[in-house]
Each structure stands twice: as C-alpha cells, then as structure tokens.
C-alpha positions as CSV (number, residue, x, y, z in Angstrom):
1,M,155.7,0.2,-7.2
2,N,152.1,-0.4,-10.2
3,V,153.8,-0.7,-13.4
4,L,150.4,-1.5,-15.3
5,A,148.8,2.3,-13.3
6,V,152.2,4.1,-14.7
7,A,151.3,2.3,-18.1
8,I,147.4,3.9,-18.4
9,A,148.6,7.3,-16.5
10,D,151.2,7.8,-19.2
11,S,149.6,6.7,-21.5
12,M,146.9,9.4,-21.5
13,G,149.2,12.1,-21.6
14,F,150.9,10.7,-24.6
15,I,147.2,10.4,-26.0
16,L,145.9,14.1,-25.1
17,L,149.0,15.2,-26.3
18,I,149.4,13.2,-29.8
19,A,146.1,14.4,-30.2
20,L,146.9,17.9,-29.5
21,L,149.6,18.4,-32.0
22,I,147.3,16.5,-34.2
23,S,144.4,19.1,-34.3
24,S,147.1,22.2,-33.6
25,R,149.3,21.6,-36.6
26,I,147.6,23.9,-39.3
27,R,146.9,27.1,-35.8
28,R,150.9,26.0,-36.1
29,S,152.1,26.7,-39.3
30,K,152.0,30.4,-39.1
31,R,154.7,29.8,-36.6
32,D,154.1,32.6,-34.2
33,L,156.7,32.4,-31.4
34,E,153.9,31.4,-29.0
35,L,152.7,28.6,-30.9
36,K,156.7,27.6,-31.1
37,I,157.0,27.7,-27.5
38,F,154.0,25.9,-26.6
39,T,154.6,23.5,-29.3
40,Y,157.7,22.5,-28.0
41,I,156.8,22.2,-24.3
42,T,154.1,19.9,-25.5
43,I,156.5,17.8,-27.4
44,L,158.6,17.3,-24.4
45,T,155.9,16.6,-22.3
46,L,155.4,14.1,-24.7
47,V,158.5,12.2,-25.1
48,S,158.7,12.5,-21.5
49,C,155.3,10.6,-21.0
50,V,157.2,7.6,-23.0
51,V,160.4,7.9,-21.1
52,D,159.0,7.9,-17.6
53,F,156.8,4.4,-18.4
54,F,160.4,3.8,-18.6
55,S,161.9,4.9,-16.2
56,F,159.5,2.2,-14.1
57,Y,159.1,-0.6,-16.5
58,S,163.0,-0.9,-16.3
59,D,163.2,-1.3,-13.1
60,G,164.5,-4.2,-10.8
61,K,165.2,-5.5,-14.9
62,P,168.6,-6.9,-14.6
63,G,171.5,-6.5,-17.3
64,R,173.1,-3.5,-18.3
65,L,171.0,-1.9,-21.6
66,W,168.2,-2.2,-18.2
67,H,170.0,-0.6,-16.1
68,F,171.6,2.6,-18.9
69,I,167.6,3.0,-19.7
70,N,166.5,3.2,-15.7
71,V,169.5,5.9,-15.1
72,F,168.7,7.5,-19.2
73,A,165.6,7.5,-18.1
74,N,165.5,9.2,-14.6
75,T,168.2,12.0,-15.8
76,F,165.9,12.7,-19.0
77,C,162.4,13.1,-16.8
78,F,165.0,14.9,-13.8
79,M,166.3,17.2,-16.9
80,S,163.2,17.3,-18.3
81,N,160.9,19.1,-15.5
82,P,162.7,22.4,-14.5
83,V,162.8,22.9,-18.8
84,F,159.0,22.9,-18.7
85,I,157.4,24.5,-15.6
86,S,160.1,27.5,-16.7
87,C,159.6,27.6,-20.8
88,W,155.4,27.6,-19.3
89,C,156.2,30.6,-17.9
90,L,157.8,32.1,-21.0
91,Y,155.1,30.9,-23.0
92,E,153.0,33.0,-20.4
93,D,154.5,36.3,-20.8
94,I,154.6,35.9,-24.3
95,K,151.3,35.5,-24.9
96,L,150.2,37.9,-23.0
97,Y,152.7,40.6,-23.1
98,N,154.1,39.9,-26.5
99,S,157.1,41.7,-26.1
100,K,161.0,40.3,-26.3
101,A,162.8,42.8,-25.3
102,R,160.7,42.0,-21.6
103,V,162.2,38.3,-21.9
104,K,165.1,39.2,-22.9
105,R,165.2,41.5,-19.7
106,I,163.7,39.1,-17.3
107,Y,164.8,35.3,-18.7
108,T,167.7,35.6,-18.6
109,K,167.7,35.7,-14.3
110,A,164.7,33.7,-14.4
111,F,166.1,31.0,-16.2
112,I,168.6,30.8,-14.0
113,P,167.5,28.0,-11.6
114,A,166.0,25.9,-14.4
115,V,169.8,25.8,-16.2
116,I,171.0,24.5,-12.4
117,M,168.8,22.4,-11.6
118,V,169.7,20.8,-15.6
119,I,173.5,20.2,-14.4
120,V,172.5,18.8,-11.1
121,A,170.0,16.4,-12.7
122,F,173.3,15.0,-15.4
123,L,175.9,15.1,-12.5
124,N,173.9,13.5,-10.5
125,I,175.1,10.3,-12.9
126,F,178.2,10.6,-11.7
127,F,177.5,12.0,-8.0
128,P,174.7,10.5,-7.2
129,I,172.6,13.1,-4.9
130,I,168.6,13.3,-6.3
131,F,168.2,9.7,-6.6
132,Y,170.5,6.1,-6.9
133,I,170.0,3.0,-8.6
134,D,171.0,0.2,-6.8
135,E,173.6,-3.0,-8.0
136,A,169.8,-5.0,-8.2
137,N,168.6,-1.1,-10.9
138,V,166.6,-0.8,-8.3
139,Y,165.6,3.3,-8.4
140,H,166.1,4.2,-4.7
141,R,165.5,8.5,-4.3
142,L,167.1,11.1,-1.7
143,N,166.9,13.5,-0.4
144,A,167.9,16.1,-2.7
145,N,165.1,15.2,-5.7
146,Y,162.7,17.5,-3.2
147,A,164.5,21.3,-4.4
148,F,163.0,20.3,-8.3
149,Y,160.0,20.3,-6.3
150,V,160.3,22.9,-4.9
151,V,161.5,24.7,-8.2
152,D,158.4,23.5,-9.3
153,L,156.9,25.5,-7.1
154,G,158.8,28.6,-7.3
155,Y,158.1,28.6,-11.6
156,L,154.6,28.0,-10.2
157,V,154.3,31.5,-8.2
158,M,155.6,33.5,-10.8
159,S,153.5,32.3,-13.3
160,I,150.6,33.2,-10.6
161,V,152.2,36.5,-10.3
162,I,152.9,36.9,-14.3
163,L,148.7,37.0,-14.3
164,I,148.2,38.9,-11.1
165,C,150.5,41.9,-12.7
166,Y,148.8,41.5,-15.9
167,E,145.8,41.7,-14.8
168,K,146.2,44.6,-12.5
169,R,147.3,46.1,-15.0
170,Y,145.5,45.2,-18.9
171,G,142.5,43.7,-16.7
172,K,141.2,39.6,-17.4
173,A,143.3,38.2,-19.4
174,K,140.7,36.9,-22.1
175,F,141.1,32.8,-22.5
176,F,143.4,33.0,-20.5
177,P,142.0,30.4,-17.5
178,L,145.5,29.6,-15.5
179,Y,143.6,27.3,-12.9
180,L,143.4,24.9,-15.9
181,M,146.8,24.2,-16.0
182,M,147.7,25.1,-11.7
183,G,145.1,22.2,-10.9
184,P,146.4,19.9,-12.5
185,I,149.4,19.9,-11.5
186,V,149.5,21.1,-7.9
187,L,147.6,17.9,-7.3
188,G,149.7,14.9,-9.4
189,T,153.5,17.0,-9.0
190,G,151.9,16.6,-4.6
191,I,150.3,13.4,-5.2
192,Q,153.8,12.4,-6.4
193,A,156.0,14.1,-4.2
194,M,153.9,12.5,-1.3
195,F,154.3,9.3,-2.2
196,Y,156.5,7.0,-2.8
197,G,156.8,5.0,-6.4
198,V,153.2,7.3,-8.1
199,S,154.5,9.3,-11.2
200,L,151.6,12.0,-12.0
201,I,153.4,14.6,-13.2
202,W,153.8,13.7,-16.1
203,V,149.8,13.7,-17.2
204,S,149.5,15.8,-15.3
205,L,151.1,18.1,-17.3
206,A,149.4,16.8,-21.0
207,I,145.8,17.3,-19.0
208,G,147.0,20.7,-18.1
209,L,147.6,21.6,-21.8
210,T,144.9,19.9,-23.0
211,A,142.6,22.1,-21.0
212,I,144.6,25.5,-22.0
213,Y,145.1,24.4,-25.9
214,M,141.7,23.9,-25.9
215,S,140.0,27.7,-24.3
216,L,142.8,28.9,-26.8
217,Q,140.5,27.6,-29.6
218,N,138.1,29.4,-28.2
219,E,139.8,32.4,-28.6
220,F,141.1,31.5,-32.0
221,S,137.0,31.2,-34.0
222,Y,137.3,34.7,-31.9
223,L,140.2,36.4,-33.7
224,D,140.2,38.1,-37.1
225,T,142.7,36.2,-38.9
226,L,144.1,38.9,-40.8
227,T,144.0,42.3,-38.0
228,G,144.6,39.3,-34.9
229,L,141.8,41.6,-33.8
230,Y,138.3,40.3,-32.5
231,N,135.6,38.8,-35.0
232,R,132.2,40.4,-34.8
233,A,131.0,37.5,-33.1
234,Y,133.2,37.7,-30.5
235,L,131.3,41.6,-30.1
236,D,128.3,40.1,-30.3
237,Y,129.5,37.6,-27.2
238,Q,130.7,41.0,-25.6
239,M,127.1,43.1,-26.4
240,D,125.1,40.3,-24.4
241,N,127.5,40.0,-21.8
242,L,127.5,44.5,-21.5
243,L,123.2,44.8,-21.9
244,K,122.7,42.0,-19.0
245,D,124.1,44.6,-16.9
246,K,121.3,47.2,-16.8
247,N,123.7,50.0,-14.8
248,S,126.8,49.3,-16.9
249,V,127.0,52.7,-20.1
250,I,127.6,51.2,-23.3
251,G,129.4,53.5,-25.9
252,A,130.8,52.2,-29.3
253,I,132.4,53.9,-31.7
254,M,132.3,52.7,-36.1
255,I,135.5,53.1,-38.0
256,D,135.2,52.9,-42.0
257,V,138.4,53.3,-44.0
258,D,138.1,55.9,-46.6
259,Y,139.0,55.4,-50.2
260,F,139.7,51.8,-48.7
261,K,138.8,50.7,-52.4
262,K,140.8,53.0,-54.2
263,I,144.2,51.7,-51.9
264,N,143.0,47.9,-53.8
265,D,141.6,49.4,-57.0
266,T,145.4,51.5,-57.1
267,L,147.9,49.7,-55.5
268,G,146.0,45.7,-55.0
269,H,144.5,43.6,-52.4
270,S,148.4,42.7,-50.7
271,F,148.4,46.7,-50.1
272,G,144.9,46.8,-49.0
273,D,145.2,44.2,-46.3
274,E,148.4,46.1,-45.0
275,A,145.9,49.1,-44.9
276,L,143.4,47.0,-42.8
277,I,146.2,45.6,-40.7
278,D,148.1,49.3,-40.2
279,V,144.0,50.5,-39.3
280,A,143.8,47.7,-36.7
281,R,147.5,48.8,-35.6
282,V,146.3,52.9,-34.5
283,I,143.2,51.5,-32.8
284,I,145.0,49.2,-30.2
285,L,148.0,51.9,-29.7
286,S,144.9,54.7,-29.2
287,K,142.7,52.2,-26.8
288,P,141.8,52.5,-23.2
289,D,142.7,49.2,-22.0
290,K,138.6,48.0,-21.2
291,A,138.0,48.4,-24.7
292,I,137.2,46.1,-27.4
293,A,138.2,46.4,-31.0
294,T,136.4,44.4,-33.6
295,R,136.7,44.1,-37.1
296,F,132.8,44.5,-37.8
297,A,133.0,43.5,-41.5
298,G,135.0,44.8,-44.0
299,D,137.3,48.3,-44.2
300,E,134.6,48.6,-41.0
301,F,135.5,48.2,-37.5
302,I,133.9,49.0,-34.1
303,L,135.9,49.2,-30.9
304,L,133.2,48.7,-27.6
305,V,133.7,50.5,-24.5
306,S,132.6,50.0,-21.0
307,N,131.4,52.1,-18.2
308,T,132.1,55.1,-20.2
309,S,131.0,58.3,-20.7
310,H,130.8,61.5,-23.9
311,Y,133.6,62.3,-22.4
312,E,135.7,59.7,-22.6
313,M,134.4,58.2,-26.1
314,Q,135.2,61.6,-27.6
315,N,138.6,61.7,-26.0
316,I,138.9,58.1,-27.2
317,I,138.3,59.6,-30.9
318,R,141.3,62.3,-30.8
319,N,143.3,60.1,-29.5
320,I,142.5,57.8,-32.1
321,R,143.1,60.5,-35.2
322,E,146.3,61.4,-32.9
323,E,147.4,58.1,-34.0
324,L,146.7,58.3,-37.3
325,R,148.4,61.2,-38.0
326,I,151.8,60.1,-36.3
327,F,151.5,56.9,-38.9
328,N,150.8,59.3,-41.5
329,E,153.3,61.2,-40.9
330,T,156.6,58.2,-39.5
331,E,155.2,55.1,-42.0
332,G,155.8,56.0,-45.3
333,R,153.0,53.9,-47.0
334,H,152.5,54.1,-50.2
335,Y,148.7,55.7,-49.3
336,K,147.7,58.0,-46.6
337,L,145.4,56.5,-43.8
338,S,141.8,58.1,-43.8
339,L,139.1,57.0,-41.0
340,S,136.2,58.4,-40.9
341,L,134.8,57.8,-37.0
342,G,131.0,57.7,-35.5
343,Y,130.3,56.6,-31.9
344,A,127.3,55.9,-30.4
345,I,126.0,56.2,-26.1
346,Y,123.4,52.6,-25.6
347,D,120.1,54.1,-24.5
348,V,118.7,51.3,-22.2
349,D,114.7,52.6,-23.1
350,K,115.2,53.1,-26.6
351,D,117.6,50.9,-28.2
352,D,117.9,48.1,-29.0
353,R,121.5,46.6,-30.3
354,D,120.2,47.5,-34.2
355,G,119.6,50.2,-33.4
356,F,122.8,51.5,-31.5
357,F,124.6,50.2,-34.3
358,R,122.7,51.9,-36.6
359,R,122.8,55.1,-35.2
360,M,126.7,54.7,-34.5
361,D,127.5,54.2,-38.3
362,D,124.7,57.3,-39.0
363,N,126.7,59.1,-37.6
364,M,129.9,57.3,-38.6
365,Y,128.3,58.7,-42.4
366,E,127.4,62.2,-41.0
367,E,131.5,62.3,-41.4
368,K,132.2,60.7,-44.1
369,K,129.8,62.4,-45.6
370,L,131.9,66.0,-45.2
371,K,134.6,64.3,-46.4
372,H,133.7,63.2,-49.5
373,G,131.0,66.0,-50.2
C-alpha cells in the first residue's frame, strides 16, 4: 500500500472537482433538477476523495481514534459507491428524457440494489462480510466486497442501455459522450478490483465527471438561455456539417412571430419572453426528431431538417400549425400566438448559405404580407 500514491490520486480528484464546482456555480444557480443531481454526485465524489485518503492513512496506526477513522472511512466509501453510480444513471435519464414520470416508474425499482448495498455496508460494521479491521488496525478485504463491483457493473450496463434506447428512438444524443465517463470508471474500477491496496475509483469518477462537464459546457455555449433551443452559432455549426455531405437534402423553415411587438408594447416584455418560450414549445412538440430547432434572432426561429423532401417540409409546417391551434385553444394566455412560416430546400447547384436563408426568409414574408395586407 503506497499512501503517497493514494494521496496524489485523491488530491488530483479533489482539485478537479473543486475547479468544476467553482466554474459551474453560475450555471448551477438556475436549480435545474439535472444540475442539482450532477452537483450532488460531484460533492459526494469530492468528499469521498478526502475520506478515501484517510482510510489508507489511518490503516495500521495504533489508537482508538485511528481505528474509528479507519472503520468509518472504509464504510463511508463502500456506502457512497453504489449511491454514486445509481444517481449517475438517474442523472443521465433526466438529462436525456427529462421525464419525472419515467423516473418515478423506473427508479423506485432501479434503486433497490444500491439501497441494499448501502445497508450491507452499514451492517458490515457489526457483522463483517465486506471487510474487517484487525486488532492492529489493519484493513482486510473479504470476498463479499466483490458484490459491490458486480452492482457497479450492473449500473454501468444500465447507463449504456439508457443511452442506446434513447438514441434508437430519438437519434444521437448531442453533447453527451458517455464514453468519456465510462472509460475512466471502468479502467479505475478494474485496476482496483484486481490489485489489492490500489485506490483509483474516486479519482476515476472525478476525471469522468470533469470530462462530462466539459462536454456540457459546449452544449451551454450553443443554447439560447431564454427558450432552451439551440442558438444561431449551433445552426451555423450544423449547416457546415450538413453542407459537407453533397448527397444530403437540406431543408429549413423560417418561423416568425406575428404581432410580437404588439405583445411587448401592450402586455410588457415579460409576456413577450413568455410568448417566445411558448413558440419554442410549439416547435418542439411538432417537429420530427431529426429536425434541429434554433432561435435565429429576436422573434425568428429556424427549423433545420436533413435528408428531407418538399412533402416532409410541408407536413412539418402543417404539424406546427396544428400544434399552434391546440396551444391557442387550450393554454388561455393573454395573447393569441400567430406564426408566419416559409421553407426552402437547399439547391447545391445554385445556393450558397446566404442565398438559401434569403429564399426561406422571402417565402416566410410572402405569408406575412398576406396577414398584414
């Protein structure tokens, strides 16, 4: 057992997570559920890095205090391990599906193995089956500790299944590279399971969380803070990617909010913001999964669709109008939403990016003229 090596590994994890929490403080102030869970598991990992070091540092030191620290630290690490990995699955599920009903349906049962492991870790203090501390205050691992690795593996598999099922239904998950989280965890856990006296789990979790957060930072930079849709920078990024594929048929719909200035002037800007959020909701509920919804500028939105056709684009527009009708009939706002829409399909022989957007914009204004004419 190399206490210095453990100290270096746990210190590295501690520093990474402190930096993560500091850099994310503004984003976490929004109190979104997914960010709350991410924060909780980050803090749990940070504390575990500290406790893990003391579990090694106290090992073999004489005295009742060091014996207590040794027992407490090892028990805490065994209890926090299944809590972390199960809460990671919960975070991933909320991040991808954003459904409290789904969480309630699945996780009342999915948390059972983690709860059992926590109880077992606590009972181990009185009936050692995972580890024991001998009279010389030396830690000894027992065979039942491998059950924790089995449970960890089960939750890792569950995490992968959650992502696969999501992508099968909705397409590739953007800004959520699960391998950046899984890689360090699998490597660290595997090495620790094989080599007695090595402690890499918590620093591995810290590295994984930091890698995921860096990816989420990319997502944050591409999101419109008011509506939650992607912003113009992301639209440009996706257009660049789609234009590289000469065989892809690209379509886009320009969506403009009618009488938006009137909503702002008569009801106030807070109602104007609410109207923009409502428009974003209408678009999300009516678009196909492959379409990318963006807030283009002010009260203008663009829906970018790959591998499309005139028929599909017209069908999307019909869906938006139907969803808009349902919204106006059921929501009881102080205003009625009205949208002007125009679409275009990219012509590889004639269009450039500006010409494509201009045609789409012109088609949208033809409809707007009819409403204001």
